[in-house]
N, C-alpha and C positions, 0 to 999 in steps of 0.2 A: 709263659703267660703272655697273652696278647693284649696290646693296648687298644682301647676304643678310640676311634677317630671321630672328631667332630667336624661337621661341615655337610655340604650337599653334594650329591652325585650329579654328574653331567645330565643324566636323564631327568632328575628332579628340576634342575634349572631350566631345561628346555621346555618342560611342561608348564612351569610358571610363566616363562616368556610367551609361550603360545596362548595361554589364558589371558595374559595382559594385552596381547595383540588383538584377540577377539573382542575384549571389552572396549579397547580403544576404537576399533572399527565400528562397533555398534554405537558407541558414544559420538563418534564423528558424524555418522549418518543422521543421528537424532539432532545434533547441533546444526547441521546443514538445513534440515527441514525446519527447525525453529527459526533460523536466520531468514529463510525465504518467506515464511509466514509473518515474521516481524516486519520485514521490508514492505510487504503488502499492507499491513496495518498502518505503517508510517506513511505510505503513499496516500492511502485513503484519508488519513487524518490531515495531511497537507492540503488536499482538495477541500475538505470540510473547513479547514482554517481559512482558505481563500474565500469560500462562500461567506463565512462569518464576517471577514474583514471587508469585503466589497459590498455586502448588504449594509453594514454599518456606515461605510463611506457614502453609499448612495443616499442613505437617510440624512447623514450629517451635512453633506455637500449639496443635497437637492439635485443630484445628477443620476442618470441611469448608467449602471455599469453592466457590461455584458461579458460573459465567459462562453467562448465558443470552443467546442471539443472537436478535434480532428482525430477520428478513430484510426484512420489509415496511417496517419503520421505519428500516432501515439503521443500527441501533445494537446495542450489546451492553451488558448490565448485569452488574456484578460484585456478587454478593450474599455479603458476608462474615458468616458466623455470624448474630449478632443485630444487627450494626451497620447503619447506613443504606446502602442500595444506591448504587452509583456507576454512572452511565450514560455510555458513551462512544460515539463514532462515528468510523469510518474517514474520514468526510468532512472531518475536521480537517486532513487532508493534501491535500485537493482535492475540489471538489464533484462530480467525475466518478467517484469511487470508490464502488462498490456492493458490499454483501455479496450474493453470488449465492445461496449456500446454506450451511447449517450442518447437518451430519449427525452426530449423536452418538447412536448407537443408534436409537431410534424418535423422538427429539426433537431439539431445538436447544439443549440445555443440557449442559454438561460440568461434572462435579464433581471437585474436587481433594480427595482424601481425606488424613487425617492420616498414613497410611502412606507417602505420597509417590506413590501411584498415582492413576489417573484412572478414572472410571466415568461413563458409557460412553466409550470412545475413539471417535475419528472424525476429521472434517475440516471446515474452513471454507474457502470459496472467495470470493476478491475479484476484481473486474474493473474496469478503467477504460474510458474512452470510446474508446480505441484497440483495445479487445477483447483487451488483454493480461490474463493471469490470474495470480493468486498462490494456490496451494493450500497451506494449513497443515494438516499431518497430525499427530495426537497419538496415540501408541500407549498401551497399557494401563499401561506403566511410567512414563508421563508425558513421554517423550521427544518432542520437537517437531521436525518437518522442514518446510521450505518449498521448494516447487517453483514456479519462475517460468516462465511461457510468454509471452515478450515479443514483441510484434508491432510 
């Protein structure tokens, strides 16, 4: 009489390990894409936050605040009145995030006026390495809208 053996064969274990490896690879790729898009959203929200802060400061202090975008340098500089300018970069949220364009009238600078309005109004566009976009639009009243095109 033969005893039945309990356990797994080597082939069964290899199949399970191969399936787990495939699931991990697919999950890793999805996590990477999610992280890139999350970084893009965070960078866009940081710029929107700066718009809100400096619009409010312009109103409360009675000064004009200027944010100048440098598309080639992938940075933007906040120029508050006579204080020292502050330079920031969306790359703080990921090295793959780029400022694609900044269109405010004929230039790349937006002014937050003491009345709470902006001059000129326009938009800023960010892109990550997945070709996902974030467009930040500012109207003349200083209201800011963000549109995400996630890929």
